[in-house]
C-alpha positions as CSV (number, residue, x, y, z in Angstrom):
1,M,30.3,2.3,-10.9
2,G,26.6,1.4,-11.3
3,A,23.8,3.9,-11.3
4,S,22.4,5.0,-7.9
5,P,19.1,3.2,-7.0
6,L,17.7,6.7,-6.3
7,S,18.0,7.6,-10.0
8,P,15.8,6.2,-12.8
9,P,17.4,4.1,-15.6
10,A,17.8,5.7,-19.0
11,R,14.7,3.9,-20.2
12,A,12.0,2.0,-18.3
13,P,9.3,-0.3,-19.7
14,L,5.8,1.1,-19.4
15,R,3.7,-2.0,-19.2
16,G,0.3,-2.8,-18.0
17,R,-2.1,-3.9,-15.4
18,G,-2.4,-7.7,-15.1
19,S,-5.4,-9.9,-14.5
20,S,-7.4,-12.4,-16.5
21,E,-10.2,-9.9,-17.3
22,R,-10.3,-8.0,-20.5
23,I,-6.9,-9.3,-21.5
24,A,-6.8,-7.3,-24.7
25,H,-6.7,-4.1,-22.6
26,R,-5.0,-5.2,-19.5
27,Y,-1.4,-5.1,-20.7
28,A,-1.6,-1.9,-22.7
29,H,0.6,1.1,-21.9
30,E,-1.0,3.7,-19.6
31,R,-1.5,7.4,-20.2
32,R,-0.9,9.0,-16.8
33,E,-1.7,12.5,-15.5
34,P,1.4,14.6,-14.9
35,F,2.8,13.7,-11.5
36,D,6.2,12.8,-10.1
37,D,5.8,9.1,-9.6
38,G,9.1,8.4,-11.2
39,W,8.0,6.8,-14.4
40,P,8.8,8.6,-17.7
41,S,5.8,9.7,-19.7
42,D,5.0,8.2,-23.1
43,E,2.6,10.4,-25.2
44,H,2.3,7.6,-27.8
45,A,1.1,5.0,-25.4
46,P,-2.5,3.8,-25.8
47,A,-4.9,4.8,-23.0
48,A,-5.5,2.3,-20.2
49,P,-8.9,1.5,-18.8
50,R,-10.3,4.6,-17.0
51,T,-10.9,4.9,-13.3
52,E,-14.5,5.2,-12.2
53,L,-15.1,6.9,-8.8
54,R,-18.0,6.0,-6.6
55,W,-18.9,7.6,-3.2
56,E,-19.7,5.8,0.0
57,R,-20.8,7.3,3.3
58,P,-19.0,5.2,5.9
59,R,-20.8,4.0,9.1
60,S,-17.5,3.6,11.0
61,A,-13.9,4.7,10.5
62,L,-11.9,2.3,12.7
63,T,-11.8,-1.4,12.1
64,Y,-10.6,-3.5,15.1
65,N,-8.8,-6.9,15.1
66,D,-7.4,-9.2,17.8
67,S,-4.9,-10.9,15.6
68,P,-1.7,-11.9,17.5
69,D,0.6,-11.6,14.5
70,I,-0.3,-8.0,13.5
71,G,1.3,-5.2,15.4
72,F,-1.9,-3.1,15.7
73,D,-5.4,-3.6,16.9
74,R,-7.2,-1.0,14.8
75,S,-6.9,0.2,11.2
76,L,-8.5,2.7,8.8
77,N,-8.8,2.8,5.0
78,P,-10.1,5.9,3.1
79,Y,-10.7,3.8,-0.1
80,R,-12.0,0.5,-1.3
81,G,-10.2,-0.8,-4.3
82,C,-6.7,0.4,-5.4
83,E,-5.6,2.0,-8.7
84,H,-2.0,0.7,-8.2
85,G,-3.2,-2.6,-9.7
86,C,-0.7,-4.8,-8.0
87,A,-1.0,-8.3,-9.5
88,Y,-0.5,-10.0,-6.2
89,C,-2.7,-7.9,-3.9
90,Y,-4.3,-10.0,-1.2
91,A,-7.1,-7.4,-0.8
92,R,-8.6,-8.0,-4.3
93,P,-11.4,-10.4,-2.9
94,T,-12.8,-7.5,-0.9
95,H,-14.4,-6.1,-4.0
96,A,-16.5,-9.3,-4.4
97,Y,-18.4,-8.2,-1.3
98,L,-19.5,-5.2,-3.3
99,D,-20.7,-7.3,-6.3
100,L,-17.6,-6.1,-8.2
101,S,-14.8,-8.2,-9.7
102,P,-11.6,-8.7,-7.8
103,G,-9.8,-8.2,-11.1
104,L,-10.3,-5.2,-13.3
105,D,-13.0,-3.7,-11.1
106,F,-10.8,-3.7,-8.1
107,E,-8.3,-1.3,-9.7
108,T,-10.7,0.8,-11.9
109,I,-13.8,1.2,-9.7
110,I,-12.7,2.9,-6.6
111,I,-15.0,3.5,-3.6
112,A,-14.1,6.8,-1.9
113,R,-15.3,7.0,1.7
114,H,-16.7,10.6,1.9
115,G,-16.9,12.1,5.3
116,L,-14.5,9.6,6.9
117,D,-12.8,12.3,8.8
118,D,-16.0,13.3,10.5
119,V,-16.9,9.7,11.4
120,L,-13.4,9.3,12.8
121,R,-13.7,12.4,14.8
122,A,-16.9,11.2,16.3
123,E,-15.4,7.8,17.2
124,L,-12.4,9.4,18.9
125,A,-14.8,11.6,20.9
126,R,-16.7,8.7,22.4
127,P,-16.6,8.4,26.2
128,G,-14.1,5.8,27.3
129,Y,-12.2,5.7,24.0
130,V,-8.6,4.5,24.7
131,P,-6.0,5.6,22.1
132,A,-3.6,3.2,20.4
133,P,-1.7,3.5,17.1
134,V,-4.1,3.2,14.1
135,A,-2.7,1.6,11.0
136,I,-3.7,3.5,7.8
137,G,-3.9,1.9,4.4
138,T,-3.8,-1.8,5.5
139,V,-6.2,-3.0,2.8
140,T,-5.8,-0.4,0.0
141,D,-3.2,2.3,-0.5
142,A,-4.2,5.6,1.2
143,Y,-2.0,7.4,-1.3
144,Q,-3.2,5.9,-4.5
145,P,-3.5,8.3,-7.5
146,L,-7.1,9.4,-6.6
147,E,-5.8,10.9,-3.3
148,R,-4.1,13.6,-5.3
149,E,-7.6,15.0,-6.1
150,L,-9.8,13.9,-3.2
151,R,-7.5,14.4,-0.2
152,L,-9.4,12.0,2.0
153,T,-6.2,10.7,3.6
154,R,-5.1,14.2,4.3
155,A,-8.5,14.9,6.0
156,V,-8.0,11.9,8.3
157,L,-4.4,12.9,9.1
158,Q,-5.7,16.3,10.0
159,V,-8.0,14.8,12.6
160,L,-5.2,12.6,14.0
161,H,-2.9,15.7,14.1
162,D,-5.5,17.8,15.9
163,T,-6.1,15.1,18.5
164,A,-2.5,14.0,18.9
165,H,-3.5,10.5,18.1
166,P,-0.7,8.0,17.1
167,W,-0.7,6.3,13.7
168,V,1.4,4.1,11.3
169,L,1.0,4.2,7.5
170,V,2.2,1.9,4.8
171,T,2.2,3.1,1.2
172,K,3.7,2.6,-2.3
173,G,2.8,6.2,-3.3
174,S,5.0,9.3,-3.3
175,G,2.0,11.4,-2.5
176,V,2.7,11.0,1.3
177,E,5.3,13.8,0.8
178,R,2.5,16.3,0.2
179,D,1.4,16.0,3.8
180,L,4.7,16.6,5.5
181,D,3.2,19.7,7.1
182,L,1.0,17.5,9.2
183,I,3.3,14.5,9.5
184,V,6.5,16.2,10.7
185,P,5.1,17.9,13.8
186,M,3.6,14.6,14.8
187,A,6.9,12.8,14.2
188,R,8.6,15.2,16.5
189,E,6.2,14.3,19.3
190,G,6.7,10.5,18.7
191,L,3.2,10.1,17.3
192,C,3.7,8.6,13.9
193,A,5.8,6.4,11.6
194,V,5.7,5.7,7.8
195,Y,6.6,2.5,5.9
196,V,7.3,2.6,2.2
197,T,6.7,-0.7,0.4
198,L,9.6,-1.6,-1.9
199,T,9.0,-5.0,-3.5
200,T,12.0,-4.9,-5.8
201,L,14.6,-2.6,-7.3
202,D,14.0,-4.2,-10.8
203,A,12.2,-1.5,-12.7
204,A,10.8,-3.8,-15.4
205,L,9.5,-6.2,-12.8
206,A,8.0,-3.5,-10.7
207,R,6.3,-1.9,-13.7
208,R,4.6,-5.2,-14.4
209,L,3.8,-6.2,-10.9
210,E,2.7,-2.8,-9.6
211,P,1.8,-0.8,-12.7
212,R,0.5,2.4,-11.2
213,A,2.5,2.6,-8.0
214,A,5.5,4.9,-7.9
215,A,8.8,3.6,-9.4
216,P,11.3,1.9,-7.2
217,W,13.8,4.8,-7.3
218,R,10.9,7.3,-6.6
219,R,10.0,5.3,-3.4
220,L,13.6,5.4,-2.3
221,R,13.5,9.2,-2.7
222,T,10.3,9.3,-0.6
223,I,12.1,7.4,2.1
224,Q,15.0,9.9,1.9
225,T,12.6,12.9,2.0
226,L,10.8,11.5,5.1
227,A,14.0,10.6,6.9
228,R,15.6,14.0,6.3
229,A,12.4,15.6,7.6
230,G,12.8,13.7,10.8
231,V,10.0,11.2,10.2
232,P,10.6,7.6,11.5
233,V,10.5,5.7,8.2
234,G,10.8,2.0,7.5
235,V,10.7,-0.2,4.4
236,S,8.3,-3.1,3.7
237,V,10.0,-5.6,1.4
238,A,6.7,-7.3,0.7
239,P,5.6,-9.6,-0.6
240,Q,8.5,-12.0,-1.2
241,I,7.6,-14.1,-4.3
242,P,9.6,-17.2,-4.9
243,F,11.7,-17.2,-8.2
244,L,10.6,-13.6,-9.0
245,N,11.8,-10.8,-6.7
246,D,15.0,-12.2,-5.4
247,D,16.8,-9.0,-4.4
248,M,15.8,-8.6,-0.7
249,E,19.3,-7.7,0.5
250,R,19.7,-5.1,-2.2
251,V,16.3,-3.5,-1.4
252,L,17.1,-3.4,2.3
253,A,20.5,-1.9,1.7
254,A,19.1,0.8,-0.7
255,A,16.4,1.7,1.8
256,A,18.9,1.9,4.6
257,D,21.1,4.1,2.5
258,A,18.1,6.4,1.8
259,G,17.4,6.7,5.6
260,A,15.1,3.9,6.6
261,S,15.6,2.8,10.2
262,A,13.2,-0.2,10.3
263,A,11.9,-3.0,8.1
264,F,9.5,-5.9,7.8
265,Y,8.5,-8.4,5.2
266,T,5.8,-10.9,4.3
267,V,5.6,-13.8,1.8
268,L,3.1,-14.0,-1.1
269,R,-0.4,-15.2,-0.2
270,L,-3.0,-16.1,-2.8
271,P,-6.4,-16.0,-1.1
272,H,-9.6,-16.8,-3.0
273,E,-9.8,-15.1,-6.4
274,V,-6.2,-13.8,-6.2
275,R,-4.9,-17.2,-7.1
276,P,-6.3,-17.5,-10.6
277,L,-5.6,-13.8,-11.3
278,F,-2.0,-14.1,-10.3
279,A,-1.6,-17.4,-12.1
280,E,-2.8,-15.6,-15.3
281,W,-0.3,-12.8,-14.6
282,L,2.5,-15.3,-14.4
283,R,1.4,-17.0,-17.6
284,Q,1.4,-13.6,-19.4
285,H,4.7,-12.3,-18.0
286,V,6.9,-15.2,-16.9
287,P,5.4,-18.4,-18.4
288,E,8.6,-20.4,-18.0
289,R,8.4,-19.8,-14.2
290,A,4.7,-19.9,-13.5
291,A,4.3,-23.5,-12.4
292,R,7.4,-23.3,-10.1
293,V,6.2,-20.1,-8.5
294,L,2.7,-21.5,-7.7
295,A,4.1,-24.8,-6.4
296,R,6.5,-23.0,-4.1
297,V,3.8,-20.7,-2.8
298,R,1.7,-23.8,-1.9
299,D,4.8,-25.3,-0.1
300,L,5.1,-22.1,1.9
301,H,1.5,-22.4,3.1
302,G,1.3,-26.0,4.0
303,G,0.0,-27.2,0.6
304,R,-2.5,-24.4,0.2
305,D,-2.4,-21.1,-1.7
306,D,-3.1,-19.2,1.5
307,D,-2.8,-20.4,5.1
308,A,-4.7,-18.3,7.6
309,S,-3.0,-19.8,10.6
310,F,-1.6,-17.2,13.1
311,G,2.1,-17.2,13.3
312,T,2.8,-18.5,9.8
313,R,0.4,-16.8,7.5
314,M,2.6,-13.8,7.0
315,T,6.0,-15.5,6.8
316,G,5.2,-19.0,5.7
317,R,6.6,-22.3,6.8
318,G,9.2,-24.8,5.7
319,A,12.8,-24.5,4.4
320,W,12.1,-21.5,2.1
321,A,10.4,-19.6,4.8
322,D,13.3,-20.3,7.2
323,L,15.8,-19.2,4.5
324,W,13.9,-15.9,4.0
325,R,13.8,-15.3,7.7
326,Q,17.5,-15.9,8.1
327,R,18.3,-13.6,5.1
328,F,16.1,-10.9,6.4
329,T,17.5,-11.1,10.0
330,V,21.1,-11.1,8.9
331,A,20.7,-8.2,6.5
332,C,18.8,-6.1,9.0
333,R,21.4,-6.7,11.6
334,R,24.2,-5.8,9.2
335,L,22.4,-2.6,8.1
336,G,21.1,-1.5,11.5
337,L,17.4,-1.9,10.6
338,Q,15.0,-2.5,13.4
339,P,12.0,-4.9,13.2
340,G,8.7,-3.1,13.6
341,H,8.0,0.6,14.1
342,P,9.3,2.6,17.1
343,P,7.0,2.9,20.2
344,L,4.5,5.6,19.7
345,R,3.1,7.9,22.4
346,T,-0.5,7.7,23.5
347,D,-0.3,10.1,26.4
348,R,-0.7,13.3,24.2
349,F,-4.2,12.3,23.0
350,V,-6.9,15.0,23.4
351,A,-10.4,13.9,22.6
352,P,-12.1,16.0,19.9
353,R,-15.3,18.0,20.5
354,V,-17.9,17.1,17.9
355,A,-21.3,18.6,16.9
356,P,-24.5,16.5,16.9
357,P,-24.7,14.3,13.8
358,H,-26.2,15.9,10.7
359,R,-29.2,13.9,9.5
360,S,-29.8,15.2,6.0
361,A,-29.4,12.9,3.0
362,F,-25.9,12.1,1.9
363,R,-24.7,14.0,-1.1
364,P,-21.2,13.5,-2.7
365,P,-18.8,16.5,-2.8
366,A,-19.4,19.1,-5.5
367,G,-17.5,18.6,-8.7
368,D,-17.6,16.4,-11.8
369,F,-16.3,13.0,-10.8
370,R,-17.9,10.9,-13.6
371,Q,-16.0,8.0,-15.1
372,G,-12.7,9.1,-16.5
373,T,-12.8,12.8,-15.7
374,L,-9.9,12.6,-13.2
375,F,-7.5,11.1,-15.7
376,D,-8.5,12.5,-19.1
């Protein structure tokens, strides 16, 4: 009998952080702070590029959209940039708007949105505000490693907890377990749901694709922990990458066994600067498949690397897209997994009371957060 997907293999590769920038350092092993993310430690591994933290005072907390193929109309992100370093991340180009690179800077220069909880509280208190589920971590992971120290996501959840405001969260981080004291009471009231992204069960591939995210078996344990606590939990099998992570059915089955009750998927998109970065990753890690992967991605998006058309941008078009759709539908039906999150209540919302805004100059929180200090 094979090993349980909830258990780590005897030995797992500890490889790097792909992009075309600073190639000499990008694929080195990482030295990680002690934390149960599922990966074994390696004291002899050379240090990876350090994380630099920068602070931002946000002007707003909620971002609204009117997209017909997204199941929410508002979202919230405590961070800009993401330490997980996923090679395929569609959000990388957002760093270019900050005059930072979508490659190495995106995963090593993290912008923390200090005071986001206060800004959110003020927005929820506005006259006429109508509650609806807010999606947390839609651009960058709300439980990336920095959250262990900064607790910005927890502060946001505290506001949503205190106001009985519904929310949905997607993460690759096991850190969500820390906040069960806030999450479980809301789950009992039908106010929240969590999705855990599980791209593949292949440990070697996951370590290369998503170098600082939790290991696959650790994410399954997070699903199990949430489900046993009574939290509605689903699995995101995203993105599907042609000729690379071809284990959709196994991932869905393992997630269902761990307690997931819902699922969704997307196909790989390569907007703007993501295309050359991911192409470089392919040449470094799977050179024999690089051309085939990129050609199939273009086929999925009508001859382009990324098609922004509503209705097809998330799931693609053509024969491969149809095949993925059929595989996903059949597997979910067999496993009893529902598409989308359960309906969340909005009738419990209580608008917060807020004090007048403080007009003094912004100062970051106390403490030494210079480059590298969090991960030395």
